[in-house]
C-alpha positions in Angstrom: 19.3 11.9 10.0 17.3 14.8 9.8 18.0 17.6 12.3 15.7 20.9 13.1 15.7 23.3 10.2 15.8 20.4 7.7 12.7 20.0 5.5 10.9 16.7 6.1 11.2 14.3 3.0 8.4 13.7 0.6 6.9 10.0 0.9 4.5 8.0 -0.6 3.3 5.1 1.7 0.3 3.4 2.8 -1.7 3.4 6.1 -3.2 0.8 8.0 -5.9 0.6 5.6 -3.9 0.4 2.6 -4.9 3.8 1.4 -1.9 6.3 0.2 -0.4 8.5 2.5 2.1 11.2 1.7 3.6 14.4 3.0 1.2 16.5 1.4 -1.5 14.9 3.4 0.1 16.1 6.5 1.2 19.5 5.7 -0.9 22.5 6.9 -0.9 21.4 10.5 2.1 20.8 12.6 2.7 16.9 13.1 4.7 14.3 15.2 5.8 11.5 13.3 7.5 8.8 15.0 9.7 5.8 13.9 9.3 2.5 15.7 10.9 -1.2 15.1 7.5 -3.6 15.3 4.1 -3.7 15.9 2.9 -5.4 19.1 6.3 -5.6 20.9 6.5 -4.4 24.7 8.5 -1.2 24.0 6.8 -0.3 20.8 3.4 -1.0 22.6 4.1 1.2 25.4 5.2 4.0 23.2 2.0 3.7 21.1 -0.2 3.6 24.0 1.5 6.8 25.7 0.7 8.6 22.4 -2.9 7.3 22.3 -3.4 8.2 26.0 -2.4 11.9 25.1 -4.3 12.2 22.0 -6.4 14.9 23.6 -3.6 17.0 24.6 -2.2 16.8 20.8 -5.8 17.3 19.4 -6.1 20.3 21.8 -3.0 22.0 20.2 -3.8 20.7 16.7 -1.0 18.4 16.3 -1.2 15.3 14.0 0.4 12.2 15.3 1.7 9.5 13.1 3.6 6.3 13.9 5.9 4.5 11.1 7.2 1.1 11.1 8.1 -1.8 8.5 5.3 -3.8 9.5 2.4 -4.4 6.9 -1.0 -2.5 6.7 -2.6 -5.6 8.2 -0.1 -5.6 10.9 -0.7 -2.2 11.6 -4.8 -2.6 11.4 -4.4 -5.4 14.1 -2.0 -3.6 16.3 -4.5 -0.5 16.3 -7.6 -2.8 17.1 -5.8 -4.4 19.7 -4.7 -1.5 21.6 -7.2 1.0 20.5 -4.9 3.5 18.9 -6.3 6.6 17.7 -3.9 7.8 15.2 -2.8 6.5 11.9 0.3 4.1 11.3 2.1 4.2 7.9 3.7 0.9 6.4 7.2 1.2 5.2 8.0 -2.1 4.3 10.9 -1.5 2.1 12.6 1.0 4.5 12.6 3.6 1.7 10.9 6.2 4.1 13.0 5.5 7.1 16.1 5.5 4.8 15.1 9.1 3.4 14.7 10.1 7.2 17.9 8.5 8.4 16.4 6.5 11.0 17.4 3.0 9.2 20.6 1.2 10.5 21.6 -2.2 9.1 18.2 -2.9 8.1 16.5 -1.6 11.3 14.6 1.2 12.5 15.9 3.2 15.1 13.6 4.3 17.6 13.1 8.4 16.5 10.5 11.1 16.7 10.3 14.2 14.8 8.3 17.3 15.6 7.5 19.3 12.3 5.5 22.5 11.6 3.0 22.9 9.2 5.2 23.6 6.3 7.0 20.4 7.1 10.1 21.7 8.8 11.8 19.7 11.5 11.6 21.7 14.8 12.7 19.0 17.3 14.1 15.4 17.2 14.7 12.5 19.7 16.9 9.7 18.7 17.4 7.2 20.0 13.9 7.4 22.0 13.9 6.7 25.4 10.0 5.6 25.9 9.9 6.5 29.6 8.7 10.0 29.6 9.0 10.5 25.7 5.3 11.7 25.1 5.9 14.2 27.8 9.3 15.5 26.1 7.4 15.7 22.8 4.6 18.0 24.6 7.5 20.2 25.9 9.0 20.4 22.7 5.6 21.6 21.0 5.4 24.0 23.6 8.9 25.5 23.0 8.6 25.3 19.3 4.8 26.8 19.0 4.3 29.1 22.1 
């Protein structure tokens, strides 16, 4: 699994609209990228909605938030519409991206969050994620990394 100080791996994926999304699209601004197992399940929904509700706090410090799961772009689009999510979701249907990051285990995603700087260097990792208080811990990590 990626650790603080590691370079976040290049990836080629698609977002909820089926549009290409790569690491180069994220570079230039610090970002949070979180991996979760499945759209519209109770814990994954709680996590996504926590990021949604804290969107302004992330935006205030110019931090991008991106979610990744093995679900299809269509599933992501429905999940986003149902819960008014305000950040992109990436489809990793073949788990290649998850494997590069070390968050795939026996064909499943281990709920994991990475905080990276504007150059794509990992600053902080939580894995496995405990959804309770997770966004607050991410915000604390942001403050520690970029204060």
